KETI-480149 format. One record per residue (C-alpha): residue in one letter; x, y, z; chain. Coordinates in nm, 2 decimals, decimal comma. Each point is the difference from the previous one (the first is absolute). Example, Ala and Ser with C-alpha at 12.3 -4.5 7.8 and 13.67 -1.06 7.14 Angstrom:
+---------+--------+--------+--------+--------+
! residuo !      X !      Y !      Z ! cadena !
+---------+--------+--------+--------+--------+
!       A !   1,23 !  -0,45 !   0,78 !      A !
!       S !   0,14 !   0,34 !  -0,07 !      A !
+---------+--------+--------+--------+--------+
//
This chain:
+---------+--------+--------+--------+--------+
! residuo !      X !      Y !      Z ! cadena !
+---------+--------+--------+--------+--------+
!       X !  -1,02 !  -1,34 !  -2,67 !      A !
!       X !   0,27 !  -0,26 !   0,03 !      A !
!       X !   0,27 !   0,27 !  -0,04 !      A !
!       X !  -0,14 !   0,23 !   0,25 !      A !
!       X !   0,00 !  -0,28 !   0,21 !      A !
!       X !   0,36 !  -0,01 !  -0,03 !      A !
!       X !   0,06 !   0,34 !   0,02 !      A !
!       X !  -0,17 !   0,06 !   0,36 !      A !
!       X !   0,16 !  -0,30 !   0,08 !      A !
!       X !   0,36 !   0,12 !  -0,06 !      A !
!       X !  -0,07 !   0,34 !   0,11 !      A !
!       X !  -0,18 !  -0,12 !   0,34 !      A !
!       X !   0,28 !  -0,28 !   0,05 !      A !
!       X !   0,06 !  -0,08 !   0,34 !      A !
!       X !   0,35 !   0,01 !   0,03 !      A !
!       X !  -0,11 !   0,43 !  -0,10 !      A !
!       X !  -0,16 !   0,01 !   0,37 !      A !
!       X !   0,26 !   0,11 !   0,19 !      A !
!       X !   0,10 !   0,27 !  -0,26 !      A !
!       X !  -0,36 !   0,13 !  -0,06 !      A !
!       X !  -0,09 !  -0,01 !   0,39 !      A !
!       X !   0,35 !   0,23 !   0,12 !      A !
!       X !  -0,03 !   0,20 !  -0,32 !      A !
!       X !  -0,42 !   0,09 !   0,12 !      A !
!       X !   0,19 !   0,08 !   0,33 !      A !
!       X !   0,26 !   0,20 !  -0,16 !      A !
!       X !  -0,29 !   0,23 !  -0,18 !      A !
!       X !  -0,26 !  -0,02 !   0,28 !      A !
!       X !   0,14 !  -0,12 !   0,33 !      A !
!       X !   0,33 !   0,08 !   0,04 !      A !
!       X !   0,01 !  -0,11 !   0,35 !      A !
!       X !  -0,03 !  -0,36 !  -0,12 !      A !
!       X !   0,40 !   0,05 !  -0,14 !      A !
!       X !   0,10 !   0,10 !   0,37 !      A !
!       X !   0,25 !   0,03 !   0,07 !      A !
!       X !   0,12 !   0,10 !  -0,36 !      A !
!       X !   0,04 !   0,40 !  -0,08 !      A !
!       X !  -0,24 !   0,08 !  -0,26 !      A !
!       X !   0,25 !   0,08 !  -0,25 !      A !
!       X !   0,18 !  -0,35 !   0,01 !      A !
!       X !  -0,41 !  -0,18 !  -0,05 !      A !
!       X !   0,06 !  -0,02 !  -0,34 !      A !
!       X !   0,31 !  -0,16 !  -0,03 !      A !
!       X !  -0,19 !  -0,25 !   0,27 !      A !
!       X !  -0,22 !  -0,08 !  -0,28 !      A !
!       X !   0,24 !  -0,10 !  -0,26 !      A !
!       X !   0,18 !  -0,19 !   0,25 !      A !
!       X !  -0,30 !  -0,20 !   0,11 !      A !
!       X !  -0,13 !  -0,05 !  -0,39 !      A !
!       X !   0,39 !  -0,11 !  -0,10 !      A !
!       X !  -0,02 !  -0,25 !   0,33 !      A !
!       X !  -0,37 !  -0,14 !   0,04 !      A !
!       X !  -0,09 !  -0,01 !  -0,39 !      A !
!       X !   0,34 !   0,02 !  -0,22 !      A !
!       X !   0,22 !  -0,28 !   0,18 !      A !
!       X !  -0,28 !  -0,23 !   0,08 !      A !
!       X !  -0,13 !   0,02 !  -0,37 !      A !
!       X !   0,39 !  -0,04 !  -0,12 !      A !
!       X !  -0,03 !  -0,33 !   0,19 !      A !
!       X !  -0,30 !  -0,10 !  -0,11 !      A !
!       X !   0,13 !   0,01 !  -0,36 !      A !
!       X !   0,36 !  -0,17 !   0,10 !      A !
!       X !  -0,28 !  -0,27 !   0,17 !      A !
!       X !  -0,17 !  -0,05 !  -0,38 !      A !
!       X !   0,31 !   0,00 !  -0,14 !      A !
!       X !   0,13 !  -0,29 !   0,15 !      A !
!       X !  -0,31 !  -0,21 !   0,03 !      A !
!       X !  -0,08 !   0,01 !   0,35 !      A !
!       X !  -0,36 !   0,16 !  -0,13 !      A !
!       X !  -0,19 !  -0,07 !  -0,29 !      A !
!       X !  -0,07 !   0,39 !  -0,10 !      A !
!       X !  -0,06 !   0,33 !   0,20 !      A !
!       X !  -0,33 !  -0,02 !   0,05 !      A !
!       X !   0,05 !  -0,30 !   0,23 !      A !
!       X !  -0,31 !  -0,16 !  -0,01 !      A !
!       X !   0,09 !  -0,28 !   0,14 !      A !
!       X !  -0,01 !   0,01 !   0,42 !      A !
!       X !   0,30 !  -0,18 !   0,02 !      A !
!       X !   0,23 !   0,17 !  -0,23 !      A !
!       X !  -0,10 !   0,32 !   0,19 !      A !
!       X !   0,14 !  -0,12 !   0,33 !      A !
!       X !   0,37 !   0,04 !  -0,03 !      A !
!       X !   0,00 !   0,34 !  -0,18 !      A !
!       X !  -0,23 !   0,10 !   0,29 !      A !
!       X !   0,25 !  -0,11 !   0,24 !      A !
!       X !   0,22 !   0,18 !  -0,11 !      A !
!       X !  -0,18 !   0,30 !  -0,06 !      A !
!       X !  -0,08 !  -0,05 !   0,36 !      A !
!       X !   0,30 !   0,01 !   0,14 !      A !
!       X !   0,13 !   0,28 !  -0,23 !      A !
!       X !  -0,25 !   0,26 !   0,14 !      A !
!       X !   0,08 !  -0,12 !   0,35 !      A !
!       X !   0,41 !   0,05 !  -0,05 !      A !
!       X !  -0,09 !   0,37 !  -0,13 !      A !
!       X !  -0,19 !   0,06 !   0,31 !      A !
!       X !   0,21 !  -0,16 !   0,20 !      A !
!       X !   0,29 !   0,22 !  -0,19 !      A !
!       X !  -0,18 !   0,32 !   0,10 !      A !
!       X !   0,03 !  -0,08 !   0,37 !      A !
!       X !   0,27 !  -0,10 !   0,04 !      A !
!       X !   0,24 !   0,28 !  -0,26 !      A !
!       X !  -0,24 !   0,31 !   0,07 !      A !
!       X !  -0,14 !   0,18 !   0,23 !      A !
!       X !  -0,34 !  -0,16 !  -0,08 !      A !
!       X !  -0,10 !  -0,15 !   0,34 !      A !
!       X !  -0,29 !  -0,25 !   0,12 !      A !
!       X !  -0,21 !   0,35 !   0,12 !      A !
!       X !   0,00 !   0,15 !  -0,36 !      A !
!       X !  -0,26 !  -0,01 !  -0,19 !      A !
!       X !   0,19 !  -0,09 !  -0,35 !      A !
!       X !   0,13 !  -0,31 !   0,18 !      A !
!       X !  -0,36 !  -0,10 !   0,12 !      A !
!       X !  -0,10 !   0,04 !  -0,35 !      A !
!       X !   0,28 !  -0,24 !  -0,15 !      A !
!       X !  -0,10 !  -0,25 !   0,25 !      A !
!       X !  -0,35 !   0,02 !  -0,04 !      A !
!       X !   0,06 !  -0,08 !  -0,36 !      A !
!       X !   0,24 !  -0,27 !   0,09 !      A !
!       X !  -0,29 !  -0,18 !   0,18 !      A !
!       X !  -0,21 !   0,01 !  -0,31 !      A !
!       X !   0,28 !  -0,11 !  -0,20 !      A !
!       X !   0,08 !  -0,29 !   0,25 !      A !
!       X !  -0,32 !  -0,10 !  -0,01 !      A !
!       X !  -0,05 !  -0,05 !  -0,33 !      A !
!       X !   0,26 !  -0,21 !  -0,02 !      A !
!       X !  -0,11 !  -0,22 !   0,23 !      A !
!       X !  -0,33 !  -0,02 !  -0,12 !      A !
!       X !   0,12 !  -0,11 !  -0,32 !      A !
!       X !   0,17 !  -0,31 !   0,15 !      A !
!       X !  -0,34 !  -0,12 !   0,04 !      A !
!       X !  -0,26 !   0,22 !  -0,24 !      A !
!       X !   0,02 !   0,19 !  -0,33 !      A !
!       X !  -0,14 !   0,31 !   0,10 !      A !
!       X !  -0,03 !   0,33 !  -0,21 !      A !
!       X !   0,30 !   0,22 !   0,12 !      A !
!       X !  -0,12 !   0,30 !  -0,24 !      A !
!       X !  -0,32 !  -0,01 !   0,23 !      A !
!       X !   0,19 !  -0,04 !   0,35 !      A !
!       X !   0,23 !   0,29 !  -0,09 !      A !
!       X !  -0,28 !   0,25 !  -0,07 !      A !
!       X !  -0,19 !  -0,06 !   0,26 !      A !
!       X !   0,30 !  -0,05 !   0,23 !      A !
!       X !   0,06 !   0,37 !  -0,15 !      A !
!       X !  -0,32 !   0,10 !   0,14 !      A !
!       X !   0,00 !  -0,19 !   0,32 !      A !
!       X !   0,33 !   0,25 !   0,04 !      A !
!       X !  -0,18 !   0,31 !  -0,12 !      A !
!       X !  -0,35 !  -0,07 !   0,17 !      A !
!       X !   0,14 !   0,04 !   0,35 !      A !
!       X !   0,22 !   0,34 !  -0,08 !      A !
!       X !  -0,30 !   0,15 !  -0,09 !      A !
!       X !  -0,08 !   0,08 !   0,34 !      A !
!       X !   0,37 !   0,23 !   0,05 !      A !
!       X !   0,03 !   0,13 !  -0,33 !      A !
!       X !  -0,06 !   0,40 !  -0,02 !      A !
!       X !  -0,27 !   0,12 !  -0,20 !      A !
!       X !  -0,12 !  -0,33 !  -0,14 !      A !
!       X !   0,31 !  -0,05 !  -0,20 !      A !
!       X !  -0,05 !  -0,32 !  -0,07 !      A !
!       X !  -0,39 !  -0,04 !   0,01 !      A !
!       X !   0,00 !   0,01 !  -0,41 !      A !
!       X !   0,34 !  -0,22 !  -0,03 !      A !
!       X !  -0,20 !  -0,24 !   0,24 !      A !
!       X !  -0,30 !  -0,03 !  -0,24 !      A !
!       X !   0,18 !  -0,01 !  -0,33 !      A !
!       X !   0,19 !  -0,28 !   0,17 !      A !
!       X !  -0,35 !  -0,16 !   0,06 !      A !
!       X !  -0,07 !   0,03 !  -0,35 !      A !
!       X !   0,28 !  -0,09 !  -0,15 !      A !
!       X !  -0,02 !  -0,37 !   0,24 !      A !
!       X !  -0,24 !  -0,04 !  -0,20 !      A !
!       X !   0,10 !   0,05 !  -0,32 !      A !
!       X !   0,30 !  -0,17 !   0,09 !      A !
!       X !  -0,23 !  -0,32 !   0,11 !      A !
!       X !  -0,18 !   0,02 !  -0,31 !      A !
!       X !   0,31 !  -0,01 !  -0,21 !      A !
!       X !   0,15 !  -0,30 !   0,14 !      A !
!       X !  -0,35 !  -0,15 !  -0,07 !      A !
!       X !  -0,02 !   0,11 !  -0,38 !      A !
!       X !   0,36 !  -0,16 !  -0,07 !      A !
!       X !  -0,12 !  -0,34 !   0,21 !      A !
!       X !   0,32 !   0,01 !   0,24 !      A !
!       X !  -0,16 !  -0,07 !   0,30 !      A !
!       X !  -0,38 !  -0,16 !   0,11 !      A !
!       X !  -0,23 !   0,27 !   0,16 !      A !
!       X !   0,12 !  -0,19 !   0,37 !      A !
!       X !   0,34 !   0,08 !  -0,08 !      A !
!       X !  -0,04 !   0,33 !  -0,05 !      A !
!       X !  -0,23 !   0,02 !   0,28 !      A !
!       X !   0,21 !  -0,18 !   0,23 !      A !
!       X !   0,27 !   0,22 !  -0,11 !      A !
!       X !  -0,18 !   0,34 !   0,06 !      A !
!       X !  -0,15 !  -0,09 !   0,36 !      A !
!       X !   0,34 !  -0,14 !   0,08 !      A !
!       X !   0,20 !   0,29 !  -0,10 !      A !
!       X !  -0,23 !   0,28 !   0,17 !      A !
!       X !  -0,03 !  -0,24 !   0,32 !      A !
!       X !   0,40 !   0,02 !   0,05 !      A !
!       X !   0,10 !   0,35 !  -0,10 !      A !
!       X !  -0,34 !   0,12 !   0,22 !      A !
!       X !   0,16 !  -0,23 !   0,32 !      A !
!       X !   0,31 !   0,12 !  -0,06 !      A !
!       X !  -0,06 !   0,39 !  -0,03 !      A !
!       X !  -0,19 !  -0,07 !   0,37 !      A !
!       X !   0,27 !  -0,16 !   0,17 !      A !
!       X !   0,30 !   0,22 !  -0,12 !      A !
!       X !  -0,20 !   0,31 !   0,01 !      A !
+---------+--------+--------+--------+--------+
//
């Protein structure tokens, strides 16, 4: 069971949230990537994968190499603060570069979704200073908090089944974190509730 729980934790790592979200938009809700042209969607998804997953993962590895963190899992709350802060800054910088160096503006869906993700990452960083929460739980429920409001605007219920699948996956992911003894039930609950509340509120405000 532990092996399966580790596989689930890796496949649904919080840093993959943005990649999964924009990949889903490319398949089911192209308007979520406006103003990008259709033929540029998957290039953008790959770019997001590189800058929101590969680059942060590489830097976490560097932190581990130089002893700033004891393990890649960052089991202690204190050792999470610096890597999380770096990741939050990186996400915000990426969003700013999209805004300042491209034609993507504040009224475009793409930038709005990037800002929602930034808010979630920044919230996770600030909370970690005071309390250890399950970032896996926060990420998947943040994902759900983004999808739920979009069901009202998606054509032909395109996001209905992805939303239902996400809710099922949330249960699987939280169970996996409990199986690995990575978090207490309270840490997982707080993470999930916070993730959903933050992104749902951000979606209502931004859109």
